[in-house]
SEGURO-533110 format. One record per residue: x negated, y negated, z of N, C-alpha, C in turn; residue in three letters; residue number from 1. Coordinates in nm, 2 decimals, padded with zeros to 4 digits. Each point is the difference from the previous one (the first is absolute). Layout:
% residues N
NODE     n.px     n.py     n.pz    ca.px    ca.py    ca.pz     c.px     c.py     c.pz   code   pos
NODE        X        Y        Z        X        Y        Z        X        Y        Z    ala   NUM
...
//
This chain:
% residues 277
NODE     n.px     n.py     n.pz    ca.px    ca.py    ca.pz     c.px     c.py     c.pz   code   pos
NODE   -02.13   -02.94    00.94   -00.08    00.12    00.01    00.08    00.11    00.06    met     1
NODE    00.00    00.12   -00.07    00.08    00.11    00.05   -00.07    00.06    00.12    thr     2
NODE    00.08    00.02    00.11   -00.05    00.06    00.12   -00.03    00.15   -00.03    glu     3
NODE   -00.12    00.04    00.05   -00.04    00.14   -00.02    00.04    00.08    00.12    ile     4
NODE    00.08    00.11   -00.02    00.04    00.08    00.10   -00.08    00.13    00.01    lys     5
NODE   -00.02    00.05    00.12   -00.08    00.12    00.02    00.08    00.10    00.08    thr     6
NODE   -00.04    00.12   -00.01    00.06    00.11    00.09   -00.07   -00.02    00.14    thr     7
NODE    00.06    00.07    00.10   -00.07    00.00    00.13   -00.14    00.04    00.00    pro     8
NODE   -00.04    00.08   -00.10   -00.14    00.05   -00.01   -00.09   -00.10   -00.08    asp     9
NODE    00.06   -00.12   -00.03   -00.08   -00.10   -00.07   -00.01    00.01   -00.15    gly    10
NODE    00.08    00.09   -00.06   -00.01    00.02   -00.14    00.10   -00.10   -00.07    ile    11
NODE   -00.05   -00.07   -00.10    00.08   -00.10   -00.07    00.11    00.07   -00.08    glu    12
NODE    00.12   -00.06    00.01    00.12    00.05   -00.07    00.00   -00.07   -00.13    ile    13
NODE   -00.01    00.07   -00.11    00.00   -00.07   -00.13    00.14   -00.06   -00.03    pro    14
NODE    00.00   -00.11   -00.07    00.13   -00.06   -00.04    00.07    00.09   -00.11    pro    15
NODE    00.12   -00.02   -00.02    00.07    00.08   -00.11   -00.07   -00.01   -00.13    pro    16
NODE   -00.01    00.11   -00.07   -00.06    00.00   -00.13    00.06    00.10   -00.10    gly    17
NODE   -00.04    00.00   -00.12    00.06    00.09   -00.10   -00.04    00.15    00.02    pro    18
NODE   -00.10    00.03    00.09   -00.04    00.14    00.02    00.06    00.05    00.13    asp    19
NODE    00.10   -00.07    00.06    00.06    00.05    00.12    00.08    00.13   -00.02    asp    20
NODE    00.04    00.02   -00.13    00.06    00.13   -00.04   -00.08    00.04   -00.13    val    21
NODE   -00.05    00.13    00.00   -00.07    00.05   -00.11    00.09    00.10   -00.08    leu    22
NODE   -00.02    00.00   -00.13    00.07    00.09   -00.09   -00.09    00.07   -00.09    tyr    23
NODE    00.01    00.13   -00.01   -00.07    00.07   -00.11    00.09    00.12   -00.04    glu    24
NODE   -00.01    00.04   -00.13    00.08    00.11   -00.05   -00.08    00.08   -00.09    ala    25
NODE    00.02    00.13    00.01   -00.07    00.09   -00.10    00.08    00.13    00.00    ser    26
NODE    00.01    00.06   -00.12    00.06    00.13   -00.02    00.14    00.01    00.07    asp    27
NODE    00.08   -00.11   -00.02    00.13    00.00    00.05    00.02   -00.02    00.15    gly    28
NODE   -00.10   -00.03    00.07    00.01   -00.03    00.15   -00.06   -00.14    00.02    val    29
NODE    00.09   -00.08    00.07   -00.05   -00.14    00.04   -00.03    00.00    00.15    ala    30
NODE   -00.11   -00.06    00.03   -00.04   -00.02    00.14    00.02   -00.15    00.04    arg    31
NODE    00.09   -00.03    00.09    00.01   -00.13    00.05   -00.05   -00.01    00.15    ile    32
NODE   -00.09   -00.09    00.02   -00.07    00.00    00.13    00.01   -00.13    00.07    thr    33
NODE    00.06   -00.01    00.12    00.00   -00.12    00.08   -00.15   -00.02    00.04    leu    34
NODE   -00.05   -00.12   -00.03   -00.14   -00.02    00.01   -00.04   -00.12    00.09    asn    35
NODE    00.05    00.01    00.12   -00.04   -00.10    00.11   -00.05    00.07    00.12    arg    36
NODE   -00.11    00.08   -00.02   -00.04    00.09    00.11   -00.04   -00.08    00.13    pro    37
NODE   -00.04   -00.12   -00.01   -00.04   -00.08    00.12    00.11   -00.01    00.10    val    38
NODE    00.13   -00.01   -00.05    00.11   -00.02    00.08    00.09    00.13   -00.01    val    39
NODE   -00.06    00.11   -00.03    00.07    00.13   -00.01    00.12   -00.01   -00.10    leu    40
NODE   -00.03   -00.07   -00.11    00.10   -00.01   -00.11    00.13   -00.06    00.04    asn    41
NODE    00.00   -00.09    00.09    00.12   -00.07    00.04    00.07   -00.07   -00.12    ala    42
NODE    00.13    00.00    00.00    00.08   -00.05   -00.11    00.02   -00.15    00.02    leu    43
NODE   -00.02   -00.08   -00.11    00.04   -00.14    00.00    00.06   -00.03   -00.14    asn    44
NODE    00.03   -00.12   -00.02    00.07   -00.04   -00.13   -00.08    00.05   -00.12    lys    45
NODE   -00.13   -00.03    00.01   -00.09    00.04   -00.12    00.00    00.15   -00.02    asn    46
NODE   -00.01    00.08    00.10    00.00    00.14   -00.01    00.13    00.05   -00.06    val    47
NODE    00.11   -00.05    00.06    00.13    00.04   -00.05    00.02   -00.03   -00.15    gln    48
NODE   -00.04   -00.12   -00.04    00.01   -00.04   -00.13   -00.08    00.09   -00.10    arg    49
NODE   -00.13    00.02    00.04   -00.08    00.09   -00.08    00.04    00.14    00.00    leu    50
NODE    00.06    00.05    00.11    00.05    00.14    00.00    00.12    00.01   -00.09    leu    51
NODE    00.08   -00.09    00.00    00.12    00.00   -00.09   -00.04    00.00   -00.14    tyr    52
NODE   -00.10   -00.09   -00.03   -00.05   -00.01   -00.14   -00.07    00.14   -00.04    val    53
NODE   -00.07    00.06    00.09   -00.07    00.12   -00.03    00.11    00.11   -00.03    ala    54
NODE    00.11    00.01    00.08    00.10    00.09   -00.03    00.07   -00.02   -00.14    leu    55
NODE    00.02   -00.13   -00.03    00.05   -00.03   -00.13   -00.09    00.05   -00.11    glu    56
NODE   -00.13   -00.02    00.02   -00.10    00.04   -00.10    00.00    00.16   -00.01    arg    57
NODE    00.02    00.07    00.11    00.00    00.15   -00.01    00.13    00.04   -00.06    ala    58
NODE    00.10   -00.08    00.01    00.13    00.04   -00.07   -00.01   -00.01   -00.15    glu    59
NODE   -00.08   -00.10   -00.04   -00.01   -00.03   -00.15   -00.11    00.09   -00.06    asp    60
NODE   -00.11    00.03    00.08   -00.11    00.08   -00.05    00.04    00.14   -00.03    asp    61
NODE   -00.09    00.08   -00.07    00.02    00.14   -00.02   -00.04    00.08    00.13    asp    62
NODE    00.09   -00.02    00.10   -00.03    00.06    00.13    00.12    00.09    00.04    val    63
NODE   -00.03    00.11    00.06    00.10    00.09    00.04    00.02    00.00    00.16    gln    64
NODE   -00.11   -00.03    00.07    00.00    00.00    00.15   -00.09   -00.11    00.05    val    65
NODE    00.04   -00.06    00.11   -00.07   -00.11    00.07   -00.05    00.06    00.14    val    66
NODE   -00.12   -00.03    00.03   -00.06    00.03    00.13   -00.02   -00.14    00.07    ile    67
NODE    00.06   -00.02    00.12   -00.02   -00.13    00.07   -00.08    00.03    00.12    leu    68
NODE   -00.11   -00.07    00.02   -00.09    00.02    00.11   -00.06   -00.13    00.05    gly    69
NODE   -00.08    00.01    00.10   -00.06   -00.12    00.06   -00.15    00.01    00.00    gly    70
NODE   -00.07   -00.11   -00.02   -00.15    00.00    00.00   -00.05    00.00    00.15    ala    71
NODE   -00.11    00.07    00.02   -00.06    00.00    00.13    00.06    00.10    00.10    gly    72
NODE    00.01   -00.04    00.12    00.04    00.10    00.10    00.15    00.00    00.04    arg    73
NODE    00.08   -00.07   -00.08    00.15    00.00    00.03    00.08   -00.01   -00.12    ala    74
NODE    00.12    00.05    00.01    00.10   -00.02   -00.11    00.05   -00.14    00.00    phe    75
NODE    00.07   -00.04    00.11    00.05   -00.13    00.01    00.05   -00.02    00.14    cys    76
NODE   -00.05   -00.11    00.06    00.03   -00.04    00.14    00.12   -00.09    00.01    ala    77
NODE    00.08    00.00   -00.10    00.13   -00.08    00.01   -00.02   -00.14   -00.06    gly    78
NODE    00.09   -00.09    00.06    00.00   -00.14   -00.05   -00.13   -00.07    00.05    gly    79
NODE   -00.05   -00.09   -00.09   -00.11   -00.08    00.03    00.04   -00.12    00.09    asp    80
NODE   -00.05   -00.01    00.12    00.03   -00.10    00.09   -00.07   -00.13   -00.03    leu    81
NODE   -00.09   -00.01   -00.10   -00.06   -00.12   -00.04    00.07   -00.05   -00.13    tyr    82
NODE    00.10    00.06   -00.04    00.06   -00.04   -00.13    00.04   -00.15    00.00    ser    83
NODE    00.05   -00.05    00.11    00.04   -00.14    00.01   -00.12   -00.10   -00.02    ser    84
NODE   -00.12    00.05    00.01   -00.12   -00.09   -00.01   -00.05    00.00   -00.14    leu    85
NODE    00.07    00.07   -00.09   -00.04    00.00   -00.15    00.11   -00.06   -00.08    tyr    86
NODE    00.01   -00.13   -00.01    00.11   -00.07   -00.07   -00.01    00.04   -00.15    pro    87
NODE    00.12    00.03   -00.05    00.01    00.05   -00.14    00.14   -00.03   -00.04    asp    88
NODE    00.02   -00.08   -00.10    00.14   -00.04   -00.04    00.05    00.10   -00.11    asp    89
NODE   -00.08    00.09   -00.05    00.04    00.09   -00.10    00.10    00.10    00.06    glu    90
NODE    00.10    00.04   -00.08    00.10    00.09    00.05   -00.06    00.14    00.02    pro    91
NODE    00.05    00.07    00.10   -00.05    00.14    00.03    00.12    00.08    00.05    ala    92
NODE    00.00    00.13   -00.04    00.11    00.08    00.05   -00.02    00.03    00.15    pro    93
NODE    00.11    00.02    00.07   -00.01    00.04    00.14   -00.04    00.15    00.02    gly    94
NODE   -00.03    00.04    00.12   -00.03    00.14    00.02    00.10    00.10   -00.04    gly    95
NODE    00.13   -00.04    00.03    00.11    00.09   -00.04    00.01    00.01   -00.15    thr    96
NODE   -00.02   -00.11   -00.06    00.01    00.00   -00.15   -00.11    00.09   -00.06    glu    97
NODE   -00.12    00.00    00.05   -00.10    00.08   -00.04    00.03    00.15    00.02    val    98
NODE    00.05    00.03    00.12    00.04    00.14    00.03    00.11    00.05   -00.09    gln    99
NODE    00.10   -00.09   -00.02    00.11    00.04   -00.09   -00.05    00.02   -00.15    leu   100
NODE   -00.11   -00.07   -00.03   -00.06    00.03   -00.13   -00.06    00.14   -00.01    lys   101
NODE   -00.06    00.05    00.11   -00.05    00.14    00.01    00.12    00.09    00.00    ile   102
NODE    00.10   -00.03    00.08    00.12    00.08    00.00    00.07    00.03   -00.13    trp   103
NODE    00.01   -00.11   -00.08    00.07    00.01   -00.13   -00.10    00.03   -00.11    ser   104
NODE   -00.13    00.00    00.03   -00.10    00.03   -00.11    00.03    00.13   -00.06    phe   105
NODE    00.00    00.00   -00.14    00.04    00.13   -00.06   -00.10    00.11    00.01    pro   106
NODE   -00.12   -00.03    00.04   -00.10    00.11    00.00   -00.04    00.03    00.15    lys   107
NODE   -00.04    00.12    00.02   -00.04    00.04    00.14   -00.11   -00.09    00.06    pro   108
NODE    00.01   -00.04    00.12   -00.11   -00.07    00.07   -00.04    00.08    00.12    val   109
NODE   -00.13    00.02    00.01   -00.06    00.08    00.11   -00.07   -00.10    00.09    ile   110
NODE    00.02    00.00    00.13   -00.07   -00.08    00.10   -00.12    00.09    00.05    ala   111
NODE   -00.12   -00.05    00.00   -00.12    00.07    00.05   -00.04   -00.08    00.12    ala   112
NODE    00.03    00.05    00.12   -00.01   -00.08    00.13   -00.12    00.05    00.08    val   113
NODE   -00.09   -00.09    00.03   -00.10    00.03    00.10    00.00   -00.12    00.10    arg   114
NODE   -00.04    00.03    00.13    00.00   -00.11    00.09    00.14   -00.05    00.04    gly   115
NODE    00.01   -00.13    00.03    00.13   -00.05    00.04    00.09   -00.02   -00.11    his   116
NODE    00.13    00.04    00.02    00.11   -00.04   -00.08    00.11   -00.04    00.09    ala   117
NODE    00.01   -00.12    00.04    00.08   -00.05    00.11    00.09   -00.12   -00.05    val   118
NODE    00.11   -00.02    00.07    00.09   -00.11   -00.04    00.04    00.02   -00.15    gly   119
NODE   -00.02   -00.11   -00.07    00.03    00.01   -00.15   -00.08    00.10   -00.07    gln   120
NODE   -00.12    00.03    00.05   -00.08    00.11   -00.06    00.06    00.13    00.02    gly   121
NODE    00.07    00.03    00.11    00.07    00.12    00.03    00.11    00.02   -00.10    cys   122
NODE    00.08   -00.11   -00.02    00.11    00.00   -00.09   -00.04    00.01   -00.15    glu   123
NODE   -00.11   -00.06   -00.03   -00.06    00.01   -00.14   -00.03    00.14   -00.03    leu   124
NODE   -00.07    00.07    00.10   -00.03    00.14   -00.02    00.13    00.08   -00.01    ala   125
NODE    00.10   -00.03    00.08    00.12    00.08    00.00    00.08   -00.01   -00.12    gly   126
NODE    00.00   -00.12   -00.07    00.09   -00.02   -00.11   -00.06    00.07   -00.13    val   127
NODE   -00.13    00.04    00.01   -00.05    00.07   -00.12    00.06    00.14    00.00    cys   128
NODE    00.00    00.06   -00.12    00.07    00.13   -00.02   -00.07    00.11    00.07    asp   129
NODE   -00.13    00.00    00.01   -00.07    00.10    00.07   -00.11   -00.07    00.08    ile   130
NODE   -00.02    00.04    00.13   -00.10   -00.06    00.08   -00.10    00.11    00.05    thr   131
NODE   -00.12   -00.02   -00.04   -00.11    00.09    00.05   -00.09   -00.08    00.10    ile   132
NODE   -00.02    00.06    00.11   -00.07   -00.07    00.11   -00.13    00.07    00.03    ala   133
NODE   -00.10   -00.07    00.03   -00.13    00.05    00.06    00.03    00.03    00.14    ala   134
NODE   -00.08    00.09    00.06    00.01    00.04    00.14   -00.02   -00.11    00.09    glu   135
NODE   -00.07   -00.11   -00.04   -00.02   -00.11    00.09    00.11   -00.11   -00.01    asp   136
NODE    00.10    00.02   -00.08    00.10   -00.10   -00.02    00.08   -00.02    00.13    ala   137
NODE    00.05   -00.13    00.01    00.08   -00.04    00.11    00.12   -00.08   -00.05    lys   138
NODE    00.12    00.04    00.05    00.12   -00.06   -00.05    00.07   -00.07    00.11    phe   139
NODE    00.10   -00.09   -00.03    00.08   -00.06    00.11    00.08   -00.12   -00.05    gly   140
NODE    00.12   -00.01    00.05    00.08   -00.12   -00.02   -00.02   -00.08    00.12    glu   141
NODE   -00.11   -00.08    00.01   -00.04   -00.06    00.12    00.05   -00.14    00.02    ile   142
NODE    00.09   -00.04   -00.09    00.05   -00.14    00.01    00.07   -00.04    00.13    gln   143
NODE    00.06    00.10    00.06    00.08   -00.03    00.12   -00.09   -00.06    00.11    ile   144
NODE   -00.13    00.04    00.00   -00.09   -00.05    00.11   -00.02   -00.15   -00.02    arg   145
NODE    00.03   -00.05   -00.12   -00.02   -00.14   -00.03    00.14   -00.07    00.00    his   146
NODE    00.10    00.07    00.02    00.14   -00.06    00.00    00.06   -00.01   -00.14    gly   147
NODE   -00.05    00.08   -00.09    00.05    00.00   -00.14    00.09    00.13   -00.02    phe   148
NODE    00.09   -00.02   -00.10    00.07    00.12   -00.05   -00.09    00.05   -00.12    gly   149
NODE    00.04    00.12   -00.06   -00.07    00.05   -00.11    00.01   -00.09   -00.13    pro   150
NODE   -00.11   -00.03   -00.06    00.02   -00.08   -00.13    00.09    00.07   -00.10    pro   151
NODE   -00.02    00.14   -00.01    00.08    00.07   -00.09    00.06    00.13    00.07    thr   152
NODE    00.13    00.01    00.01    00.06    00.10    00.08    00.01    00.13   -00.08    leu   153
NODE   -00.12    00.07   -00.01    00.00    00.13   -00.07   -00.02    00.12    00.10    ile   154
NODE   -00.05   -00.02    00.12   -00.03    00.11    00.09    00.12    00.09    00.02    thr   155
NODE    00.12   -00.06    00.03    00.12    00.09    00.02    00.03    00.09   -00.11    pro   156
NODE   -00.04   -00.03   -00.12    00.02    00.08   -00.12   -00.11    00.10   -00.02    phe   157
NODE   -00.11   -00.01    00.07   -00.11    00.10   -00.01    00.00    00.10    00.11    leu   158
NODE    00.06   -00.03    00.11    00.00    00.09    00.12    00.14    00.01    00.05    val   159
NODE    00.02    00.09    00.10    00.13    00.01    00.06    00.04   -00.11    00.09    gly   160
NODE    00.12   -00.01    00.04    00.05   -00.11    00.08   -00.08   -00.02    00.13    met   161
NODE   -00.02    00.11    00.08   -00.07    00.00    00.12   -00.15   -00.04   -00.02    lys   162
NODE   -00.06    00.05   -00.10   -00.14   -00.04   -00.03   -00.01   -00.14   -00.04    gln   163
NODE    00.10   -00.05   -00.08   -00.01   -00.14   -00.04    00.01   -00.09    00.12    ala   164
NODE    00.09    00.03    00.09    00.02   -00.09    00.12   -00.13    00.00    00.08    lys   165
NODE   -00.06    00.12    00.02   -00.12    00.00    00.08   -00.11   -00.08   -00.07    glu   166
NODE   -00.02    00.02   -00.13   -00.11   -00.07   -00.07    00.02   -00.15    00.01    ile   167
NODE    00.13   -00.05   -00.02    00.02   -00.14   -00.01    00.02   -00.07    00.13    met   168
NODE    00.05    00.07    00.10    00.03   -00.06    00.13   -00.13    00.00    00.09    met   169
NODE   -00.09    00.10   -00.02   -00.12    00.00    00.08   -00.12   -00.07   -00.06    leu   170
NODE    00.00    00.00   -00.13   -00.11   -00.06   -00.07   -00.14    00.06    00.02    gly   171
NODE    00.00    00.13    00.02   -00.12    00.07    00.03   -00.07    00.04   -00.14    glu   172
NODE   -00.13    00.02    00.01   -00.07    00.05   -00.12   -00.01    00.15    00.02    met   173
NODE   -00.01    00.07   -00.11   -00.01    00.15    00.01   -00.09    00.05   -00.12    phe   174
NODE   -00.05    00.12    00.02   -00.10    00.04   -00.10    00.07    00.07   -00.12    asp   175
NODE   -00.09    00.04   -00.09    00.05    00.05   -00.13    00.08    00.13    00.01    ala   176
NODE   -00.04    00.09    00.10    00.08    00.12    00.02    00.14   -00.03    00.05    arg   177
NODE    00.01   -00.09    00.09    00.13   -00.04    00.05    00.08   -00.07   -00.11    glu   178
NODE   -00.06   -00.08   -00.08    00.07   -00.06   -00.11    00.05    00.11   -00.10    ala   179
NODE   -00.07    00.10   -00.02    00.04    00.11   -00.08    00.12    00.07    00.06    gln   180
NODE   -00.01    00.03    00.13    00.11    00.06    00.07    00.13   -00.08   -00.01    arg   181
NODE   -00.01   -00.13    00.01    00.11   -00.09    00.00    00.06   -00.01   -00.14    leu   182
NODE   -00.08    00.03   -00.10    00.05   -00.02   -00.14   -00.05   -00.12   -00.07    gly   183
NODE   -00.09   -00.07    00.06   -00.06   -00.12   -00.07   -00.11    00.04   -00.09    leu   184
NODE   -00.06    00.11    00.01   -00.11    00.05   -00.08    00.03    00.14   -00.06    val   185
NODE   -00.05    00.01   -00.12    00.02    00.14   -00.06   -00.11    00.09    00.03    asn   186
NODE   -00.13   -00.05    00.00   -00.11    00.09    00.02   -00.11   -00.08    00.08    arg   187
NODE   -00.07    00.08    00.08   -00.12   -00.06    00.07   -00.12    00.08   -00.04    val   188
NODE   -00.11   -00.08   -00.03   -00.12    00.06   -00.06   -00.12   -00.06    00.07    val   189
NODE   -00.11    00.07    00.00   -00.13   -00.06    00.05   -00.02   -00.13   -00.06    pro   190
NODE   -00.06   -00.10    00.07   -00.02   -00.13   -00.05   -00.09    00.00   -00.12    ser   191
NODE   -00.10    00.08   -00.01   -00.09    00.00   -00.11    00.06    00.06   -00.13    asp   192
NODE    00.12    00.06    00.02    00.07    00.06   -00.12    00.12   -00.08   -00.04    arg   193
NODE    00.03   -00.11    00.06    00.12   -00.07   -00.03    00.02   -00.04   -00.14    leu   194
NODE   -00.11   -00.07   -00.06    00.01   -00.04   -00.14    00.01    00.12   -00.09    asp   195
NODE   -00.07    00.11    00.03    00.01    00.12   -00.08    00.14    00.06    00.00    glu   196
NODE    00.06    00.01    00.12    00.13    00.05    00.01    00.11   -00.08   -00.07    glu   197
NODE   -00.02   -00.13    00.01    00.10   -00.09   -00.06   -00.01    00.01   -00.15    ala   198
NODE   -00.13    00.01   -00.05   -00.02    00.01   -00.14    00.06    00.13   -00.06    glu   199
NODE   -00.02    00.11    00.08    00.05    00.13   -00.04    00.15    00.00   -00.01    ala   200
NODE    00.07   -00.07    00.10    00.14   -00.01    00.00    00.05   -00.08   -00.12    met   201
NODE   -00.07   -00.11   -00.03    00.03   -00.08   -00.11   -00.01    00.08   -00.13    ala   202
NODE   -00.11    00.07   -00.02   -00.02    00.08   -00.12    00.11    00.10   -00.02    arg   203
NODE    00.04    00.06    00.11    00.11    00.10   -00.01    00.13   -00.06   -00.04    lys   204
NODE    00.03   -00.11    00.06    00.12   -00.07   -00.04    00.00   -00.05   -00.15    leu   205
NODE   -00.12   -00.04   -00.04   -00.02   -00.05   -00.14    00.01    00.11   -00.10    ala   206
NODE   -00.02    00.13    00.04    00.00    00.11   -00.09    00.14    00.05   -00.02    ser   207
NODE    00.10   -00.04    00.08    00.14    00.05   -00.01    00.08   -00.08   -00.10    leu   208
NODE    00.11    00.05   -00.04    00.09   -00.08   -00.10    00.04   -00.13    00.06    pro   209
NODE   -00.05   -00.11   -00.05    00.02   -00.13    00.06    00.14   -00.05    00.01    gln   210
NODE    00.08    00.04   -00.10    00.14   -00.04    00.01    00.07    00.06    00.12    asp   211
NODE   -00.04    00.12    00.03    00.06    00.07    00.11   -00.05   -00.05    00.13    thr   212
NODE   -00.13   -00.02    00.01   -00.06   -00.06    00.12    00.07   -00.13    00.04    val   213
NODE    00.01   -00.09   -00.10    00.06   -00.13    00.03    00.15    00.01    00.03    arg   214
NODE    00.07    00.10   -00.07    00.14    00.02    00.03    00.02    00.05    00.14    met   215
NODE   -00.09    00.09    00.05    00.01    00.05    00.13   -00.02   -00.10    00.11    asn   216
NODE   -00.10   -00.09   -00.03   -00.02   -00.11    00.09    00.12   -00.09    00.01    lys   217
NODE    00.06   -00.03   -00.11    00.12   -00.08   -00.01    00.12    00.07    00.07    ala   218
NODE    00.01    00.13   -00.01    00.11    00.07    00.07   -00.01    00.00    00.15    leu   219
NODE   -00.12    00.02    00.05   -00.02   -00.01    00.14    00.03   -00.14    00.05    val   220
NODE   -00.05   -00.10   -00.07    00.02   -00.14    00.04    00.15   -00.03    00.00    asn   221
NODE    00.07    00.05   -00.10    00.15   -00.02   -00.02    00.07    00.05    00.13    arg   222
NODE   -00.04    00.12    00.05    00.06    00.05    00.12   -00.01   -00.09    00.11    ala   223
NODE   -00.12   -00.06    00.02   -00.02   -00.10    00.11    00.07   -00.13   -00.03    tyr   224
NODE    00.00   -00.04   -00.12    00.08   -00.13   -00.03    00.14    00.02    00.03    asp   225
NODE    00.06    00.12   -00.03    00.14    00.02    00.03    00.02    00.01    00.15    leu   226
NODE   -00.10    00.04    00.08    00.01    00.01    00.14   -00.02   -00.14    00.07    ala   227
NODE   -00.02   -00.11   -00.08   -00.01   -00.13    00.05   -00.14   -00.06    00.02    gly   228
NODE   -00.10    00.06   -00.07   -00.14   -00.04    00.01   -00.01   -00.15   -00.02    phe   229
NODE    00.05   -00.05   -00.12   -00.02   -00.14   -00.03    00.08   -00.09    00.09    arg   230
NODE    00.12    00.04    00.04    00.08   -00.08    00.10   -00.08   -00.01    00.13    glu   231
NODE   -00.06    00.11    00.04   -00.08   -00.01    00.13   -00.11   -00.10   -00.01    ala   232
NODE   -00.07   -00.01   -00.11   -00.11   -00.09   -00.02    00.05   -00.14    00.02    leu   233
NODE    00.12   -00.03   -00.02    00.05   -00.14    00.01    00.06   -00.03    00.14    ala   234
NODE   -00.06    00.07    00.10    00.05   -00.01    00.14    00.00   -00.15    00.05    tyr   235
NODE   -00.09   -00.08   -00.05   -00.01   -00.14    00.04    00.13   -00.08   -00.03    arg   236
NODE    00.08    00.05   -00.10    00.12   -00.07   -00.04    00.12    00.04    00.09    asp   237
NODE   -00.02    00.10    00.09    00.10    00.04    00.09    00.00   -00.10    00.12    asp   238
NODE    00.12   -00.07    00.03    00.00   -00.10    00.10   -00.03    00.06    00.14    glu   239
NODE    00.05    00.12    00.03   -00.02    00.06    00.13   -00.15    00.03    00.02    ala   240
NODE   -00.07    00.05   -00.11   -00.14    00.02    00.01   -00.08   -00.13    00.01    ile   241
NODE    00.05   -00.10   -00.07   -00.07   -00.13    00.00    00.00   -00.06    00.14    gln   242
NODE    00.12    00.01    00.07    00.01   -00.06    00.13   -00.09    00.07    00.10    ser   243
NODE   -00.03    00.13   -00.02   -00.10    00.07    00.08   -00.14   -00.04   -00.02    leu   244
NODE   -00.03   -00.03   -00.13   -00.14   -00.02   -00.04   -00.04   -00.15    00.03    ser   245
NODE    00.10   -00.09    00.02   -00.04   -00.14    00.02   -00.06   -00.03    00.13    asp   246
NODE    00.04    00.07    00.10   -00.05   -00.04    00.14   -00.15    00.02    00.02    gly   247
NODE   -00.07   -00.12    00.03   -00.14    00.01    00.03   -00.09    00.02   -00.11    gly   248
NODE    00.05    00.00   -00.12   -00.09    00.04   -00.11   -00.10   -00.11   -00.04    arg   249
NODE    00.04   -00.13    00.01   -00.08   -00.11   -00.04   -00.13   -00.01    00.09    ala   250
NODE    00.02    00.02    00.13   -00.12    00.00    00.09   -00.10    00.11   -00.03    gly   251
NODE    00.05    00.11   -00.04   -00.09    00.11   -00.03   -00.08   -00.03   -00.13    val   252
NODE    00.07   -00.06   -00.10   -00.06   -00.03   -00.12   -00.11   -00.10    00.02    leu   253
NODE    00.02   -00.11    00.08   -00.10   -00.10    00.03   -00.12    00.07    00.07    asp   254
NODE    00.02    00.09    00.09   -00.11    00.06    00.07   -00.09    00.08   -00.09    glu   255
NODE    00.07    00.07   -00.10   -00.08    00.09   -00.09   -00.07   -00.09   -00.10    leu   256
NODE    00.06   -00.10   -00.05   -00.07   -00.09   -00.09   -00.12   -00.06    00.06    gln   257
NODE    00.01   -00.04    00.13   -00.12   -00.06    00.07   -00.11    00.11    00.02    glu   258
NODE    00.04    00.12    00.04   -00.10    00.10    00.02   -00.05    00.07   -00.12    gly   259
NODE    00.08    00.00   -00.11   -00.04    00.06   -00.12   -00.05    00.14    00.00    gly   260
NODE   -00.10    00.03   -00.08   -00.05    00.13   -00.01   -00.06    00.05    00.13    trp   261
NODE   -00.07   -00.09    00.07   -00.06    00.05    00.12    00.10    00.05    00.10    glu   262
NODE    00.12   -00.07    00.01    00.11    00.04    00.09    00.05    00.14   -00.04    ala   263
NODE    00.02    00.01   -00.14    00.05    00.13   -00.05   -00.09    00.11    00.03    phe   264
NODE   -00.13   -00.02   -00.03   -00.10    00.11    00.02   -00.01    00.04    00.15    lys   265
NODE    00.00   -00.11    00.09   -00.01    00.03    00.14    00.12    00.08    00.05    arg   266
NODE    00.12   -00.04   -00.04    00.12    00.07    00.04    00.01    00.14   -00.06    arg   267
NODE   -00.04    00.01   -00.13    00.00    00.13   -00.06   -00.09    00.10    00.07    arg   268
NODE   -00.12   -00.05    00.04   -00.10    00.09    00.05    00.02    00.03    00.15    asp   269
NODE    00.08   -00.08    00.07    00.01    00.01    00.15    00.14    00.03    00.05    thr   270
NODE    00.10   -00.05   -00.07    00.13    00.01    00.05    00.07    00.13   -00.02    met   271
NODE   -00.05    00.08   -00.09    00.07    00.12   -00.04   -00.07    00.13    00.06    tyr   272
NODE   -00.09   -00.03    00.09   -00.06    00.12    00.07    00.10    00.05    00.10    glu   273
NODE    00.01    00.13    00.03    00.09    00.05    00.10   -00.03   -00.06    00.13    pro   274
NODE    00.11   -00.03    00.07   -00.01   -00.06    00.14   -00.06    00.10    00.09    ala   275
NODE   -00.08   -00.04    00.10   -00.05    00.09    00.10    00.11    00.03    00.10    glu   276
NODE    00.00    00.13    00.05    00.09    00.04    00.10   -00.03   -00.07    00.13    asp   277
//
């Protein structure tokens, strides 16, 4: 019998299913929605598999622009700490593979962010071509508080060196306006207008000459590829970096797997508040 997991509020966490990522397309715009609102759309093998398939579908369909969003009150709370409790032998792409799919995707991808976009969720929003955030959005590379490095090393390519070090070394969360100032977000809009603004941006992109839109995306990406973007993503292959990341990691992983979602939610909600003087 499969053990039923619940959130700290007692809400049952549904097992992986085919509707964990939703896809719909009309008039040249595809909407891909992470659909695990109970756990703030946390990413697991099933979500990554379905997201990758949805992107492939949008690539084949008569679609000019993709809008990526999250169901409920969050965009994505990062990696699912209950993933290990869902045995699944089917192959699935890793988080970096999914993000590189968006990076190399020939069509523009707009992230529509409300609520939390932290950890892998922050990186997922960042790798999209344009990121529109609701005023209530919260961002952060919070893995350092759990002893992890970044799943996908994209932040240094989105912000300046000093900002990247602050974001990654402190692990603090920050609001949408700060994310816009840092360069992680293009536009900040009222929460009740997020979908409308993302749709308007998508329609504008879809109305432009598509060959040129796609070429310009490729040109910007080429500049970053030449600057070492893909090599930076392979930081785990660097022996010097590997030696730094090995120390103490196993114990942290054990602790998180035991605490699961409850530990993550508790730490997220309490550990990132400013310290009292």
